[in-house]
MIKOLKOL-78730 format. One record per residue: residue number from 1; residue in one letter; chain; x, y, z of N, C-alpha, C in turn. Coordinates in Angstrom, 2 decimals. Layout:
// MIKOLKOL-78730
<r num="NUM" residuo="A" cadena="A" n_xx="X" n_yy="Y" n_zz="Z" ca_xx="X" ca_yy="Y" ca_zz="Z" c_xx="X" c_yy="Y" c_zz="Z"/>
...
END
This chain:
// MIKOLKOL-78730
<r num="1" residuo="M" cadena="A" n_xx="-29.39" n_yy="33.95" n_zz="113.47" ca_xx="-28.79" ca_yy="34.41" ca_zz="114.64" c_xx="-28.01" c_yy="35.55" c_zz="114.16"/>
<r num="2" residuo="I" cadena="A" n_xx="-27.84" n_yy="36.45" n_zz="115.16" ca_xx="-27.16" ca_yy="37.80" ca_zz="114.91" c_xx="-25.71" c_yy="37.61" c_zz="115.17"/>
<r num="3" residuo="G" cadena="A" n_xx="-24.89" n_yy="37.86" n_zz="114.04" ca_xx="-23.54" ca_yy="37.80" ca_zz="114.40" c_xx="-22.99" c_yy="39.09" c_zz="115.06"/>
<r num="4" residuo="L" cadena="A" n_xx="-21.85" n_yy="39.05" n_zz="115.67" ca_xx="-21.40" ca_yy="40.08" ca_zz="116.68" c_xx="-20.08" c_yy="40.53" c_zz="115.99"/>
<r num="5" residuo="R" cadena="A" n_xx="-19.97" n_yy="41.84" n_zz="116.12" ca_xx="-18.52" ca_yy="42.53" ca_zz="115.62" c_xx="-17.95" c_yy="43.09" c_zz="116.98"/>
<r num="6" residuo="K" cadena="A" n_xx="-16.93" n_yy="43.51" n_zz="116.86" ca_xx="-16.23" ca_yy="44.19" ca_zz="118.02" c_xx="-17.17" c_yy="45.28" c_zz="118.60"/>
<r num="7" residuo="R" cadena="A" n_xx="-17.05" n_yy="45.22" n_zz="119.99" ca_xx="-17.87" ca_yy="46.47" ca_zz="120.55" c_xx="-17.20" c_yy="47.68" c_zz="120.37"/>
<r num="8" residuo="G" cadena="A" n_xx="-17.96" n_yy="48.68" n_zz="119.92" ca_xx="-17.33" ca_yy="49.93" ca_zz="119.70" c_xx="-18.28" c_yy="51.05" c_zz="120.37"/>
<r num="9" residuo="A" cadena="A" n_xx="-17.81" n_yy="52.16" n_zz="120.18" ca_xx="-18.73" ca_yy="53.40" ca_zz="120.72" c_xx="-20.18" c_yy="53.39" c_zz="120.45"/>
<r num="10" residuo="A" cadena="A" n_xx="-20.49" n_yy="52.92" n_zz="119.34" ca_xx="-22.13" ca_yy="52.77" ca_zz="118.95" c_xx="-22.72" c_yy="51.87" c_zz="119.88"/>
<r num="11" residuo="T" cadena="A" n_xx="-22.20" n_yy="50.74" n_zz="120.10" ca_xx="-22.84" ca_yy="49.60" ca_zz="120.84" c_xx="-22.61" c_yy="50.11" c_zz="122.42"/>
<r num="12" residuo="A" cadena="A" n_xx="-21.63" n_yy="50.68" n_zz="122.86" ca_xx="-21.49" ca_yy="51.21" ca_zz="124.14" c_xx="-22.69" c_yy="52.21" c_zz="124.50"/>
<r num="13" residuo="D" cadena="A" n_xx="-23.08" n_yy="52.99" n_zz="123.56" ca_xx="-24.12" ca_yy="53.87" ca_zz="123.77" c_xx="-25.35" c_yy="53.41" c_zz="124.05"/>
<r num="14" residuo="V" cadena="A" n_xx="-25.56" n_yy="52.29" n_zz="123.61" ca_xx="-26.94" ca_yy="51.47" ca_zz="123.88" c_xx="-27.01" c_yy="51.25" c_zz="125.49"/>
<r num="15" residuo="L" cadena="A" n_xx="-25.90" n_yy="51.23" n_zz="126.16" ca_xx="-25.84" ca_yy="51.11" ca_zz="127.73" c_xx="-26.11" c_yy="52.34" c_zz="128.32"/>
<r num="16" residuo="M" cadena="A" n_xx="-26.09" n_yy="53.42" n_zz="127.67" ca_xx="-26.41" ca_yy="54.73" ca_zz="128.38" c_xx="-27.90" c_yy="54.93" c_zz="128.84"/>
<r num="17" residuo="P" cadena="A" n_xx="-28.09" n_yy="55.39" n_zz="130.14" ca_xx="-29.56" ca_yy="55.37" ca_zz="130.58" c_xx="-30.29" c_yy="56.30" c_zz="129.63"/>
<r num="18" residuo="G" cadena="A" n_xx="-31.43" n_yy="55.95" n_zz="129.35" ca_xx="-32.24" ca_yy="56.74" ca_zz="128.44" c_xx="-31.87" c_yy="56.78" c_zz="127.07"/>
<r num="19" residuo="A" cadena="A" n_xx="-31.03" n_yy="55.94" n_zz="126.65" ca_xx="-30.62" ca_yy="55.76" ca_zz="125.31" c_xx="-31.77" c_yy="55.24" c_zz="124.41"/>
<r num="20" residuo="R" cadena="A" n_xx="-32.32" n_yy="56.27" n_zz="123.48" ca_xx="-33.32" ca_yy="55.89" ca_zz="122.46" c_xx="-32.88" c_yy="55.15" c_zz="121.27"/>
<r num="21" residuo="L" cadena="A" n_xx="-33.26" n_yy="53.99" n_zz="121.01" ca_xx="-32.75" ca_yy="53.25" ca_zz="119.85" c_xx="-33.69" c_yy="53.28" c_zz="118.62"/>
<r num="22" residuo="R" cadena="A" n_xx="-33.34" n_yy="53.16" n_zz="117.51" ca_xx="-33.98" ca_yy="52.93" ca_zz="116.33" c_xx="-33.17" c_yy="52.16" c_zz="115.35"/>
<r num="23" residuo="A" cadena="A" n_xx="-33.89" n_yy="51.64" n_zz="114.32" ca_xx="-33.46" ca_yy="50.86" ca_zz="113.25" c_xx="-32.39" c_yy="51.88" c_zz="112.46"/>
<r num="24" residuo="R" cadena="A" n_xx="-31.36" n_yy="51.26" n_zz="112.00" ca_xx="-30.59" ca_yy="52.09" ca_zz="111.08" c_xx="-31.17" c_yy="52.24" c_zz="109.74"/>
<r num="25" residuo="P" cadena="A" n_xx="-30.94" n_yy="53.54" n_zz="109.00" ca_xx="-31.82" ca_yy="53.84" ca_zz="107.92" c_xx="-31.58" c_yy="52.79" c_zz="106.80"/>
<r num="26" residuo="T" cadena="A" n_xx="-30.38" n_yy="51.75" n_zz="106.83" ca_xx="-30.03" ca_yy="50.92" ca_zz="105.76" c_xx="-30.65" c_yy="49.49" c_zz="106.19"/>
<r num="27" residuo="V" cadena="A" n_xx="-31.49" n_yy="49.49" n_zz="107.19" ca_xx="-32.18" ca_yy="48.15" ca_zz="107.44" c_xx="-33.52" c_yy="48.30" c_zz="107.20"/>
<r num="28" residuo="V" cadena="A" n_xx="-34.01" n_yy="47.17" n_zz="106.42" ca_xx="-35.45" ca_yy="47.02" ca_zz="106.10" c_xx="-35.96" c_yy="45.68" c_zz="106.86"/>
<r num="29" residuo="S" cadena="A" n_xx="-37.24" n_yy="45.60" n_zz="107.13" ca_xx="-37.81" ca_yy="44.45" ca_zz="107.77" c_xx="-39.09" c_yy="44.08" c_zz="107.40"/>
<r num="30" residuo="A" cadena="A" n_xx="-39.33" n_yy="42.79" n_zz="107.41" ca_xx="-40.51" ca_yy="42.37" ca_zz="107.04" c_xx="-41.11" c_yy="41.23" c_zz="107.99"/>
<r num="31" residuo="E" cadena="A" n_xx="-42.29" n_yy="41.20" n_zz="108.60" ca_xx="-42.76" ca_yy="40.26" ca_zz="109.43" c_xx="-43.81" c_yy="39.36" c_zz="108.83"/>
<r num="32" residuo="R" cadena="A" n_xx="-43.92" n_yy="38.09" n_zz="109.11" ca_xx="-44.66" ca_yy="37.14" ca_zz="108.55" c_xx="-44.98" c_yy="36.17" c_zz="109.71"/>
<r num="33" residuo="D" cadena="A" n_xx="-46.18" n_yy="35.99" n_zz="110.09" ca_xx="-46.50" ca_yy="34.90" ca_zz="110.96" c_xx="-45.68" c_yy="35.00" c_zz="112.39"/>
<r num="34" residuo="G" cadena="A" n_xx="-45.40" n_yy="36.20" n_zz="112.66" ca_xx="-44.79" ca_yy="36.36" ca_zz="114.03" c_xx="-43.25" c_yy="36.28" c_zz="113.90"/>
<r num="35" residuo="R" cadena="A" n_xx="-42.62" n_yy="36.14" n_zz="112.84" ca_xx="-41.24" ca_yy="36.14" ca_zz="112.53" c_xx="-40.82" c_yy="37.20" c_zz="111.78"/>
<r num="36" residuo="T" cadena="A" n_xx="-39.66" n_yy="37.73" n_zz="111.80" ca_xx="-39.16" ca_yy="38.86" ca_zz="111.30" c_xx="-37.88" c_yy="38.55" c_zz="110.51"/>
<r num="37" residuo="V" cadena="A" n_xx="-37.80" n_yy="39.22" n_zz="109.28" ca_xx="-36.50" ca_yy="39.09" ca_zz="108.62" c_xx="-35.93" c_yy="40.56" c_zz="108.45"/>
<r num="38" residuo="L" cadena="A" n_xx="-34.72" n_yy="40.71" n_zz="108.80" ca_xx="-33.97" ca_yy="42.04" ca_zz="108.77" c_xx="-33.08" c_yy="41.82" c_zz="107.78"/>
<r num="39" residuo="L" cadena="A" n_xx="-32.94" n_yy="42.89" n_zz="106.70" ca_xx="-31.98" ca_yy="43.01" ca_zz="105.77" c_xx="-31.23" c_yy="44.30" c_zz="105.90"/>
<r num="40" residuo="D" cadena="A" n_xx="-29.91" n_yy="44.17" n_zz="106.03" ca_xx="-29.05" ca_yy="45.39" ca_zz="105.92" c_xx="-28.59" c_yy="45.64" c_zz="104.67"/>
<r num="41" residuo="L" cadena="A" n_xx="-29.14" n_yy="46.62" n_zz="104.05" ca_xx="-28.78" ca_yy="46.90" ca_zz="102.65" c_xx="-27.41" c_yy="47.49" c_zz="102.46"/>
<r num="42" residuo="K" cadena="A" n_xx="-26.68" n_yy="47.77" n_zz="103.51" ca_xx="-25.32" ca_yy="48.24" ca_zz="103.52" c_xx="-24.29" c_yy="46.99" c_zz="103.29"/>
<r num="43" residuo="S" cadena="A" n_xx="-24.65" n_yy="46.10" n_zz="104.00" ca_xx="-23.71" ca_yy="44.95" ca_zz="104.22" c_xx="-24.38" c_yy="43.73" c_zz="103.46"/>
<r num="44" residuo="D" cadena="A" n_xx="-25.49" n_yy="43.83" n_zz="102.95" ca_xx="-26.29" ca_yy="42.75" ca_zz="102.20" c_xx="-26.29" c_yy="41.42" c_zz="103.00"/>
<r num="45" residuo="R" cadena="A" n_xx="-26.44" n_yy="41.60" n_zz="104.30" ca_xx="-26.63" ca_yy="40.55" ca_zz="105.29" c_xx="-28.09" c_yy="40.45" c_zz="105.70"/>
<r num="46" residuo="Y" cadena="A" n_xx="-28.68" n_yy="39.42" n_zz="105.96" ca_xx="-30.00" ca_yy="39.35" ca_zz="106.46" c_xx="-29.93" c_yy="38.44" c_zz="107.89"/>
<r num="47" residuo="Y" cadena="A" n_xx="-30.91" n_yy="38.70" n_zz="108.63" ca_xx="-31.13" ca_yy="38.02" ca_zz="109.62" c_xx="-32.53" c_yy="37.61" c_zz="110.30"/>
<r num="48" residuo="G" cadena="A" n_xx="-32.81" n_yy="36.46" n_zz="110.67" ca_xx="-34.13" ca_yy="36.01" ca_zz="110.96" c_xx="-34.24" c_yy="36.12" c_zz="112.57"/>
<r num="49" residuo="L" cadena="A" n_xx="-35.40" n_yy="36.58" n_zz="112.85" ca_xx="-35.95" ca_yy="36.54" ca_zz="114.26" c_xx="-36.92" c_yy="35.80" c_zz="114.46"/>
<r num="50" residuo="D" cadena="A" n_xx="-37.13" n_yy="35.24" n_zz="115.59" ca_xx="-38.27" ca_yy="34.32" ca_zz="116.08" c_xx="-39.34" c_yy="35.25" c_zz="116.67"/>
<r num="51" residuo="E" cadena="A" n_xx="-40.46" n_yy="34.74" n_zz="117.19" ca_xx="-41.50" ca_yy="35.67" ca_zz="117.50" c_xx="-40.96" c_yy="36.54" c_zz="118.86"/>
<r num="52" residuo="T" cadena="A" n_xx="-40.43" n_yy="35.91" n_zz="119.84" ca_xx="-39.72" ca_yy="36.88" ca_zz="120.87" c_xx="-38.89" c_yy="38.01" c_zz="120.54"/>
<r num="53" residuo="G" cadena="A" n_xx="-37.98" n_yy="37.62" n_zz="119.59" ca_xx="-37.06" ca_yy="38.49" ca_zz="118.96" c_xx="-37.70" c_yy="39.52" c_zz="118.24"/>
<r num="54" residuo="S" cadena="A" n_xx="-38.68" n_yy="39.16" n_zz="117.34" ca_xx="-39.52" ca_yy="40.02" ca_zz="116.47" c_xx="-40.33" c_yy="41.15" c_zz="117.47"/>
<r num="55" residuo="R" cadena="A" n_xx="-40.83" n_yy="40.71" n_zz="118.56" ca_xx="-41.55" ca_yy="41.62" ca_zz="119.43" c_xx="-40.60" c_yy="42.64" c_zz="119.97"/>
<r num="56" residuo="F" cadena="A" n_xx="-39.28" n_yy="42.19" n_zz="120.54" ca_xx="-38.19" ca_yy="43.05" ca_zz="120.80" c_xx="-37.74" c_yy="43.99" c_zz="119.86"/>
<r num="57" residuo="W" cadena="A" n_xx="-37.73" n_yy="43.47" n_zz="118.55" ca_xx="-37.33" ca_yy="44.34" ca_zz="117.57" c_xx="-38.30" c_yy="45.25" c_zz="117.24"/>
<r num="58" residuo="A" cadena="A" n_xx="-39.62" n_yy="45.06" n_zz="117.06" ca_xx="-40.55" ca_yy="46.10" ca_zz="116.87" c_xx="-40.68" c_yy="47.32" c_zz="117.83"/>
<r num="59" residuo="L" cadena="A" n_xx="-40.48" n_yy="46.86" n_zz="119.20" ca_xx="-40.41" ca_yy="47.94" ca_zz="120.15" c_xx="-39.13" c_yy="48.79" c_zz="120.11"/>
<r num="60" residuo="L" cadena="A" n_xx="-38.04" n_yy="48.08" n_zz="120.06" ca_xx="-36.63" ca_yy="48.58" ca_zz="120.20" c_xx="-36.48" c_yy="49.63" c_zz="118.95"/>
<r num="61" residuo="S" cadena="A" n_xx="-36.77" n_yy="49.20" n_zz="117.71" ca_xx="-36.34" ca_yy="49.80" ca_zz="116.68" c_xx="-37.29" c_yy="51.07" c_zz="116.41"/>
<r num="62" residuo="E" cadena="A" n_xx="-38.35" n_yy="51.37" n_zz="117.26" ca_xx="-39.20" ca_yy="52.47" ca_zz="117.06" c_xx="-38.82" c_yy="53.62" c_zz="117.89"/>
<r num="63" residuo="G" cadena="A" n_xx="-37.57" n_yy="53.73" n_zz="118.43" ca_xx="-37.16" ca_yy="54.91" ca_zz="119.09" c_xx="-37.45" c_yy="54.72" c_zz="120.80"/>
<r num="64" residuo="R" cadena="A" n_xx="-37.58" n_yy="53.56" n_zz="121.23" ca_xx="-37.87" ca_yy="53.33" ca_zz="122.61" c_xx="-36.45" c_yy="53.00" c_zz="123.51"/>
<r num="65" residuo="T" cadena="A" n_xx="-36.52" n_yy="53.27" n_zz="124.62" ca_xx="-35.35" ca_yy="52.85" ca_zz="125.46" c_xx="-35.66" c_yy="51.27" c_zz="125.84"/>
<r num="66" residuo="T" cadena="A" n_xx="-34.54" n_yy="50.76" n_zz="126.37" ca_xx="-34.59" ca_yy="49.25" ca_zz="126.83" c_xx="-35.49" c_yy="49.11" c_zz="127.98"/>
<r num="67" residuo="E" cadena="A" n_xx="-35.54" n_yy="50.28" n_zz="128.77" ca_xx="-36.58" ca_yy="50.21" ca_zz="130.04" c_xx="-37.85" c_yy="50.27" c_zz="129.52"/>
<r num="68" residuo="E" cadena="A" n_xx="-38.33" n_yy="51.11" n_zz="128.56" ca_xx="-39.57" ca_yy="51.18" ca_zz="128.11" c_xx="-40.03" c_yy="49.95" c_zz="127.36"/>
<r num="69" residuo="T" cadena="A" n_xx="-39.09" n_yy="49.54" n_zz="126.76" ca_xx="-39.40" ca_yy="48.10" ca_zz="125.98" c_xx="-39.77" c_yy="47.04" c_zz="127.07"/>
<r num="70" residuo="A" cadena="A" n_xx="-38.88" n_yy="46.97" n_zz="128.11" ca_xx="-39.13" ca_yy="46.06" ca_zz="129.18" c_xx="-40.46" c_yy="46.22" c_zz="129.78"/>
<r num="71" residuo="R" cadena="A" n_xx="-40.86" n_yy="47.30" n_zz="130.06" ca_xx="-42.07" ca_yy="47.79" ca_zz="130.84" c_xx="-43.24" c_yy="47.19" c_zz="129.96"/>
<r num="72" residuo="L" cadena="A" n_xx="-43.30" n_yy="47.45" n_zz="128.60" ca_xx="-44.16" ca_yy="47.22" ca_zz="127.61" c_xx="-44.40" c_yy="45.45" c_zz="127.59"/>
<r num="73" residuo="L" cadena="A" n_xx="-43.18" n_yy="44.84" n_zz="127.63" ca_xx="-43.24" ca_yy="43.52" ca_zz="127.35" c_xx="-43.70" c_yy="42.78" c_zz="128.67"/>
<r num="74" residuo="A" cadena="A" n_xx="-43.32" n_yy="43.25" n_zz="129.88" ca_xx="-43.64" ca_yy="42.94" ca_zz="131.04" c_xx="-45.25" c_yy="42.85" c_zz="131.35"/>
<r num="75" residuo="D" cadena="A" n_xx="-45.79" n_yy="43.80" n_zz="130.79" ca_xx="-47.46" ca_yy="43.93" ca_zz="130.63" c_xx="-47.99" c_yy="42.86" c_zz="129.72"/>
<r num="76" residuo="E" cadena="A" n_xx="-47.33" n_yy="42.70" n_zz="128.47" ca_xx="-47.78" ca_yy="41.72" ca_zz="127.65" c_xx="-47.55" c_yy="40.40" c_zz="128.07"/>
<r num="77" residuo="Y" cadena="A" n_xx="-46.46" n_yy="39.93" n_zz="128.67" ca_xx="-46.21" ca_yy="38.63" ca_zz="129.05" c_xx="-46.21" c_yy="38.41" c_zz="130.39"/>
<r num="78" residuo="D" cadena="A" n_xx="-46.57" n_yy="39.27" n_zz="131.35" ca_xx="-46.67" ca_yy="38.99" ca_zz="132.77" c_xx="-45.41" c_yy="38.46" c_zz="133.24"/>
<r num="79" residuo="A" cadena="A" n_xx="-44.37" n_yy="39.17" n_zz="132.83" ca_xx="-42.92" ca_yy="38.66" ca_zz="133.28" c_xx="-42.17" c_yy="39.81" c_zz="134.08"/>
<r num="80" residuo="P" cadena="A" n_xx="-41.23" n_yy="39.41" n_zz="134.86" ca_xx="-40.39" ca_yy="40.37" ca_zz="135.72" c_xx="-39.81" c_yy="41.40" c_zz="134.86"/>
<r num="81" residuo="V" cadena="A" n_xx="-40.12" n_yy="42.88" n_zz="135.14" ca_xx="-39.41" ca_yy="43.91" ca_zz="134.43" c_xx="-37.78" c_yy="43.84" c_zz="134.48"/>
<r num="82" residuo="D" cadena="A" n_xx="-37.22" n_yy="43.49" n_zz="135.55" ca_xx="-35.69" ca_yy="43.41" ca_zz="135.70" c_xx="-35.31" c_yy="42.40" c_zz="134.61"/>
<r num="83" residuo="R" cadena="A" n_xx="-35.86" n_yy="41.25" n_zz="134.76" ca_xx="-35.46" ca_yy="40.17" ca_zz="133.75" c_xx="-35.64" c_yy="40.65" c_zz="132.21"/>
<r num="84" residuo="L" cadena="A" n_xx="-36.66" n_yy="41.33" n_zz="131.92" ca_xx="-36.94" ca_yy="41.74" ca_zz="130.57" c_xx="-35.98" c_yy="42.90" c_zz="130.13"/>
<r num="85" residuo="K" cadena="A" n_xx="-35.67" n_yy="43.76" n_zz="131.22" ca_xx="-34.68" ca_yy="44.88" ca_zz="130.70" c_xx="-33.39" c_yy="44.23" c_zz="130.42"/>
<r num="86" residuo="S" cadena="A" n_xx="-32.96" n_yy="43.28" n_zz="131.24" ca_xx="-31.65" ca_yy="42.58" ca_zz="130.97" c_xx="-31.63" c_yy="42.17" c_zz="129.62"/>
<r num="87" residuo="D" cadena="A" n_xx="-32.78" n_yy="41.39" n_zz="129.35" ca_xx="-32.91" ca_yy="40.61" ca_zz="127.95" c_xx="-32.80" c_yy="41.72" c_zz="126.83"/>
<r num="88" residuo="A" cadena="A" n_xx="-33.57" n_yy="42.88" n_zz="127.08" ca_xx="-33.76" ca_yy="43.94" ca_zz="126.07" c_xx="-32.26" c_yy="44.47" c_zz="125.70"/>
<r num="89" residuo="T" cadena="A" n_xx="-31.49" n_yy="44.68" n_zz="126.75" ca_xx="-30.31" ca_yy="45.36" ca_zz="126.78" c_xx="-29.41" c_yy="44.39" c_zz="125.94"/>
<r num="90" residuo="A" cadena="A" n_xx="-29.27" n_yy="43.14" n_zz="126.33" ca_xx="-28.55" ca_yy="42.24" ca_zz="125.73" c_xx="-28.86" c_yy="42.05" c_zz="124.22"/>
<r num="91" residuo="F" cadena="A" n_xx="-30.13" n_yy="42.00" n_zz="123.88" ca_xx="-30.69" ca_yy="41.98" ca_zz="122.53" c_xx="-30.09" c_yy="43.20" c_zz="121.86"/>
<r num="92" residuo="A" cadena="A" n_xx="-30.28" n_yy="44.44" n_zz="122.45" ca_xx="-30.09" ca_yy="45.67" ca_zz="121.76" c_xx="-28.46" c_yy="45.77" c_zz="121.56"/>
<r num="93" residuo="L" cadena="A" n_xx="-27.79" n_yy="45.28" n_zz="122.27" ca_xx="-26.30" ca_yy="45.35" ca_zz="122.27" c_xx="-25.87" c_yy="44.40" c_zz="121.10"/>
<r num="94" residuo="R" cadena="A" n_xx="-26.40" n_yy="43.12" n_zz="120.91" ca_xx="-26.29" ca_yy="42.40" ca_zz="119.57" c_xx="-26.77" c_yy="42.91" c_zz="118.34"/>
<r num="95" residuo="L" cadena="A" n_xx="-27.95" n_yy="43.70" n_zz="118.51" ca_xx="-28.45" ca_yy="44.29" ca_zz="117.15" c_xx="-27.57" c_yy="45.54" c_zz="116.76"/>
<r num="96" residuo="A" cadena="A" n_xx="-27.12" n_yy="46.17" n_zz="117.80" ca_xx="-26.29" ca_yy="47.29" ca_zz="117.51" c_xx="-24.89" c_yy="46.96" c_zz="116.85"/>
<r num="97" residuo="A" cadena="A" n_xx="-24.35" n_yy="45.85" n_zz="117.68" ca_xx="-23.06" ca_yy="45.19" ca_zz="117.20" c_xx="-23.25" c_yy="44.76" c_zz="115.76"/>
<r num="98" residuo="A" cadena="A" n_xx="-24.25" n_yy="44.10" n_zz="115.45" ca_xx="-24.39" ca_yy="43.72" ca_zz="113.98" c_xx="-24.78" c_yy="44.79" c_zz="113.07"/>
<r num="99" residuo="G" cadena="A" n_xx="-24.92" n_yy="45.91" n_zz="113.51" ca_xx="-25.10" ca_yy="47.28" ca_zz="112.78" c_xx="-26.63" c_yy="47.55" c_zz="112.40"/>
<r num="100" residuo="L" cadena="A" n_xx="-27.37" n_yy="46.88" n_zz="113.05" ca_xx="-28.94" ca_yy="46.92" ca_zz="112.75" c_xx="-29.53" c_yy="48.14" c_zz="113.63"/>
<r num="101" residuo="L" cadena="A" n_xx="-28.98" n_yy="48.52" n_zz="114.70" ca_xx="-29.58" ca_yy="49.45" ca_zz="115.51" c_xx="-28.60" c_yy="50.70" c_zz="115.81"/>
<r num="102" residuo="E" cadena="A" n_xx="-29.21" n_yy="51.81" n_zz="116.15" ca_xx="-28.43" ca_yy="52.92" ca_zz="116.41" c_xx="-29.22" c_yy="53.73" c_zz="117.42"/>
<r num="103" residuo="V" cadena="A" n_xx="-28.26" n_yy="54.58" n_zz="118.24" ca_xx="-28.81" ca_yy="55.53" ca_zz="119.25" c_xx="-29.31" c_yy="56.59" c_zz="118.63"/>
<r num="104" residuo="Q" cadena="A" n_xx="-30.40" n_yy="57.17" n_zz="118.93" ca_xx="-30.94" ca_yy="58.30" ca_zz="118.40" c_xx="-30.38" c_yy="59.57" c_zz="119.04"/>
END
């Protein structure tokens, strides 16, 4: 589970329309069998993601917006874009609050 910190300017930037996200340089990830482990080298904390979280991470951490991520996932999973955008935004906020994502 991803721990939360107080929401600051960095996490609020995630909510800006068109905000492009990427993994912080101090975060390394490894995927195996659909699951991903994230290690923040700065804090020495690690996080485990299930298959769904892993797919969100893969798309969000590459410089995509939450809207782009939602559209790609909607095509993959045949799910409503609005619901996926809401989920992607909530997940991105949690990742940013944990210090794993930043806005480009």
